[in-house]
Structure formats: structure tokens, C-alpha cells
C-alpha positions, 0 to 999 in steps of 0.5 A, a space after each residue: 881270405 877266399 872264405 872272407 871274400 865269399 862271406 863278404 859277397 854273400 853279405 853284400 848280396 843279402 844287403 842288396 836284396 834287403 835294399 831292393 825289398 824295402 825300396 819295393 815296399 816304399 813304393 807299394 802305396 798307390 799315390 793320387 793327387 786330388 783337387 777340391 773345388 770348395 771347402 764345404 761339408 759336401 766335399 769334406 770326405 778327404 778331411 774325414 778320411 785323413 782324420 781317422 786314417 782311412 788313407 793309411 788303411 787302404 795304403 793310399 798316398 793321397 794329396 789334397 789340393 784346394 782350387 777355388 774354381 771349377 774351371 781351373 780344377 777341370 784344366 788341372 785334371 786335363 793337364 795331368 797335374 792331378 788324377 781325381 777331383 771333387 767338384 760340381 758337374 757344370 765345368 766338366 760338362 761344358 768341357 765335354 761339350 767342347 771335346 774333352 771327352 776323356 773327362 768322366 764322373 765315377 761317383 756322386 756325393 751330392 745331387 741337389 743344390 743347398 745354396 741360399 741367397 743371403 742379404 742385408 736386413 733391409 732387402 726384404 724380397 727377392 724382387 728387391 735384388 734388381 740393380 743390386 750387387 750379388 756375390 758369388 764364387 765364380 761365373 760357371 760355378 755351382 753358386 752361379 748356377 743356383 743364383 740363375 735358377 733361383 732368380 728365374 723361379 722368382 721371375 727375375 732376369 739374372 741380367 738385372 743384377 750385378 754379379 761380383 765374383 769373390 772367389 770362394 765361400 769365405 770371400 763371399 761372407 767377407 764381401 757381405 760383411 764389409 758391404 762390397 755386395 748387397 747379397 751373396 749366395 752361400 752354402 754349408 757351415 761357412 756360408 748361409 748359417 754363419 751369415 744369418 748368425 751375424 744378422 743377415 737374412 735368408 732372401 731365398 732359402 735354397 734347400 726348399 727349392 730342391 734344385 737338381 744338380 750334380 753338386 759334388 762329384 768324383 771326377 777323373 779321366 777315362 785314360 787314367 782309370 784304365 792305367 791306375 784302376 786299383 788306385 781309383 778303386 781305393 779312393 772310392 772306397 775311402 770316400 764311401 767310408 768317409 761318407 758313412 762316418 758323416 752320416 753316423 758320427 756327427 761329433 767327428 764331422 763337427 770336429 773336422 769341420 771346426 778344424 778345417 773351417 775354423 767354425 766352433 759355433 754349435 748352432 751354425 754347425 747344427 744348421 749347416 749339417 741338417 741342411 747338407 746331410 739330407 741331400 748327401 748320397 750315402 752310397 755315392 749314387 748318381 741321379 740322372 736328373 742332376 746331370 741332365 739339368 746341367 746338360 740342358 742349361 749348358 745347351 742353351 749357350 753351347 748347342 753341342 751339349 744337346 748331343 750329350 747323353 747322361 750315360 756317356 758321362 758316367 763310368 760305374 765300374 767302381 760303384 758297381 764293383 762295390 755293390 756286387 761285392 756287398 761292400 756297401 751292405 757290409 759298410 752300412 751294417 756296421 755300427 
């Protein structure tokens, strides 16, 4: 009987160790919640990573949440609802100017705007937009910044137009189709290329303007980087590998974009891909002028922004680490 109790105790102890072991194993994967501010090619890295299993490769439990507002993404990051975001830099820099200095950029996927202004066929010149309704995603968004810069370059005061906030790229296109707006700013596969295929025309072709702007960046909080550094390192690695696939595997990229955006028109995908790939950052590098442009524009409405230095907005620990370890060299050496 005593021997039986000993055996049972040993079995129970062994079972306990097994349960503890598997519990620890189950918690081994780092978990991050990330936000995406636009469903477009320059923010497609998480889609591609999921498609090819990069999150599993790096043992990262990643949940992607789409929020079609840079301001709401900023608020969600600050509130702790998520740990990382992919989005434009304007809302972040505005928040930093207002005192939210915990926000920081850790990498950049796109530093040039590729939006365009697409209009009804009867609108022939940019000057003809005066007094017209122009659709954009939201005030303070990448699309809003582009419209303001594009209009100024054409000698037009943005105040001469009626801006209609639609909420997103798809909504912009729908507003143009149903006549709710006379023109709209768009980018990517679900934007200008698709609209032109439906008979609308480019009024301002944005890629030709080469407007510097931190259009797709990786955003986090400094305090979170310090406590979850390993998880963020994994996320940057995943993003880097997904970006490489966007450059080297066009068919994979098209398949993912078709699935996520429900676009199967090869001509539309070709046009959008050719526009975007030229300005994406293969090694997720920053460009100072892309951030400085936003600082300068923000300073026009908030003088506190004039005190911000580009280097104060950036944490390079992950990019520098990947460069020093030859991660990028090895990644791009692979075929």
C-alpha cells in the first residue's frame, strides 16, 4: 500500500511537471497587437507575413487590427490597446508636439507619397477643382496632407475646395462612383488605378511629384520597447522579410492583395505595384526629409512642433541591430 502511494505521488509529481512544462511552452510565443491605418500595399507586410508563415517562424503571436484613422490609431497605441502600428507620421508628430513623447518610430516602409487626385472626366485641369467637393479619407491623414501639398503646387488655395471625409480608400472610390464627390485622392490597388479603369482620369498624378512624407512607418511607445524589446525585434524581422518578398515575389504579392482587397484585375494590380514598389524601403530605412516635412507642416498650426528634432522621433535599436548582425545582407543575398 505504501509503495502504491509512493508510485501515485511520483506519478502526480511527474504529471505536475508535465503540466507546468506545457503551460510554459504555451506561453512561449511573444504576443503583439498591431494596428494598420490603411488597407494598401505599403502596409501589406503583415498580410504577406501571415500568408507565408513568418509569424510562426519567429514564434510571434500577432493580431492585426484595421482602424481607418491615423488619429484613432495614435490614441489606441497611447492607451495600450495595442503595442505597434503601421501608419503615416503626421498624427504621431502632432501628438508628440502636444506632449506625447512616449511615441516613437522604429522603422519606415515608405517615405514618399504616391497618392493622386482622380476626377470625373469633365474636370480637365487642377484649377477646375475650385468650388468642387473632393473626397479624402480623413482630415490629418496622409491623403489630406497630399491634397494640400498638391493643390499648393498648382497655385490653388485648399480653402477653395470642399473636403469630404469618407473614411477610407474604398469609401473614397464609392463616393466618386456614386457622385457624392467630384474628385478624390487615392493610392494603391484600391485607389487611383482602379478608378482610372472605371473611366475616371488622373487630375494630379502624385508619383511624379515625389512629395517626401513618412507615409508608412512602424510606430510604438518607448516604454513598451524597453519592456518588450524581444517581441519588437521579432516584429521588425518579420516586416523586413515580408518587405523583401514584396520586392522579389510579385505573384505572391498580387495573390495577397487580391485576397485582402478583392481585386483580381491584373492591369490594376500591375499599375499599383509599379507605383508603390519604386518608393518602398527595402531595408526599412528612415529618410530625414520625410519626417522633417511633417514637422515643418505641423509647425504651421502648432508652434511647439518647431522644437522637434528628427532624431528625437526615432529609435534605431532594431534597424542598427539587424545591420550590425548582417541580417539584411543575408536576407537580400537569398534568392
